[in-house]
Structure formats: structure tokens, C-alpha cells
Phi, psi and omega in degrees: 000315179299321179298317181295322178294322179296316179297320180296320180294321178297317181296326180283323183284323186304312178299324180296319178296318180296319180294321180297317178296320179295319180297321177296323180294331181265348185257230189295335180272359186281118171193155180302147180296332181227156171295156177059030186304324183293341179277340184281076188293330180264005175053043178258005176083004176228158178250114175281160178301322182291341178271344186289128177263090182161185184283164176295322178299321178294318179299317181297324178303320185269343179275078189300323183264001175066029182265004174089359175221157174260119184209172176051235183297336182295336182242000180289134179300129178083002182283157177229150178307133181294158179299147180249155178277341181249170177297146186291340183223146169268130183275134176227342182194142177285347179267004181267149171263125186259137175275135179268141182222000184263070184275063182233175176303316180296320178296320178298313181298323183292335182261332179283074189297325182267005175055040179261009176083013176206158180250121180269170177299325180293334180273353184266121185246020190235183181307130192289330186293334175296320178297313182300317182289328180281337182277079189294330180264005174056039179260004178083009178225149172257113174287169178300319180296317178295317182299316183279353175074048184286347182268097190293323186273006175240065180295116184261358176048047190292338183280342181270127184284161176305319185293327176289319183289326179284075190297325182265006174057040178259011176081017178205162180243121179271172177299326180291330180274340183287139181249356180268195182281158177295324180299318181287325176300311182297324179293324179282332183281076188293329181269003174055039179258006175084004175223157178255122177277171176299321180295318180294333179270002175098005179277111184275160173282345180274153175295142177297157181304147173307126188296322179301312180296320181296315182288331177285076190298319182274004174055042179260009176085009177210160181247126177257171185296329180284351173262350186273140184245013184235197187287152177297323180300318179294323178295311184294331178294338181253011178237070188298332181269002173057039178262006178079018179219139174255117178261169176300319180298317178294323178298316179296320183287329179270357179087346179077334183256223186294136175223150001285190184305136182271167181280184184294326180294317177300317180296320179297317177296318180298314182298318178290321181296318182292326177292314179293323179297320179296320178295316182294317179297319178295321180296312181294326180288313182296318182275358181057041178276349180091162180297124186216038187301302185289344179269355180293134181299333179298328181288333181288314181274314176054033181229016177301129181086358181287140178240132183301338178292341178293328172061033178201066187301314183298319179296320178297315181297321177298313178297319180299313181295320176302312181291319182298316180300316182292314181296322180298311180298316181304312184287320182295324179272002177071029180272000000 
């Protein structure tokens, strides 16, 4: 009799346990096992390049270990790129907008210059849309929790730029192009029209702050190594007198961009790039289309005017982008 009663109790409790587990799966614990779950068409737990809905540049952003697939921590909900032993970016030009990727304790400390436990817009020297997406409460500051990405179910995909996400280059990001969570998309979609504009993603119509001024945190007219966010080699290349400070004058004398002196192919690319950049900057300024440097199609190809006889396409493209960035800012700011 006791055995029969025990079996009956198990039979009654088991469905309740199953229902409770099911309810949890549909309620607060419900979320895809992996980021980008809808892209994993063969359900093998990894995202192949052919499954990725977006640009190649966007895929590379998420492929942290460079193995050609997105797997493990790269697709885990709430995961962040692991800490690196080297600086997150190689510096090549003061006219470039840099994407930030060191979302770690060390990265937070390096940017929180006044050590007040939060990162302000003035302390941020990188592409602005990453800041906007990480600032979940929209107060203009990144708390330590926001910076480290403690809210797992609100994946903001902060490392991927607006230009990467706007796969069809129509000036907006749809839900299909978005790689973060629906909750974060809805929070950014302030006008509730189902797409994210450049403004909603933090892309201003104004030119970004002059990088030299931005990095010169204490506003003493020079940049020291503790204000610098890139490699020591890049710093020393722009500090010819080796006094541990980069001044405006030194910046002008070193060109601000790639050093040492480049070859003729780089110069040819630079000359064409600065001319094209001035035209593009003037066009965006005159038409009031807003600052769109990294989104310009010329920056993607960077080979206008290239001749195969030059036999150094990458060097030409580097020179072209250096020149285009400089020419664009000059024209956009009306200089």
C-alpha cells in the first residue's frame, strides 16, 4: 500500500515539475542558448561565414580568435571579448575614428582618467555609437556595470559599427540587420518606427571631436603616454625629440598618420584620397546629410585611381584612406 501511494505521489508531482520547467523556459529564463541563434540554420551551435547575415567586416568583429567560425564564448549570450595582452588598436592616423574593443576591467581603468568610477563622453575617444549602445540608462555616462556588460539579456552588440550593421547601405539598421537583443533594439528605436537611424545609433550630424584634443585629457596642449591608448611604438614615432610628449607641432611634422615616410604608391593613393575626401565632405556638408566618413563607399574600396602597374594595391589603399579622412574633415568643417 505504501509503495502504491508513493508511486501515485510521484505521478502527480512529475507533471507539475515539468510544467514549472516549461514555464521557466517561456518566462524570465527564456532566451536563445546562443547569440545570433536565428542564423544557426543547421543548429550545430556555431555560426559559419555562409550563415552570417551581414558584412565580412562585421563577421571579423565577432570572430575573436580568427578561426573562421563563431563558436563558444563568441556566441554565448552576455559574453565579452576576453582581455588582451596588447593594446586593442594599432594607431595609424589622427583623422581616423577608432572602434573600441577592450571591454574589460583594464579597459575601463584606462579610460576612466579621473578615477570617478564612470566614463564620461569627454573621456571617450572612440566611435560614438559604441558609447550610445553601452549607455543603457541614457545618462551620458558609462557605469562600471554598463561598461562590463552585466545585463546579459540586453545584448547591445556594441563592438559592431553602424556602418557594418547597415549591410545594404540605406542609412538605417533594420531588425534583420541588427545582431543584438530585441530589448536593446527597442530601447534604441526611440521613434518606434521599427528601424534604427544613424541618430538613434549615436551618429551625429556634427564632425567628431578632434582626436588630438580629445586624447589630451588634461588640456595642457600635449599628449603623454598615460593619455595614449595605442602602442608605444606609435607614440614614439610621433615624439621625435623623445621628451615623452606629443605636441601639435610634432604631430604636424610627423604627418599625424603613418610613419616613417611612405613610398610613391602610398603617396599616389594619398593624393587621390585627399581630393576625393574633400569632394565627399563638401557634398555631405552642403546637403546636410551629416558626418558620414566611415560610411562613405569610397572608404570601403579605397582604390579609385589605382593602376595595376603600381603593383602594391594594399599600400595604395592605405594611402587613399589616410588622404580621404583628412580631406573629408577639412571640407566638412569648411577649412
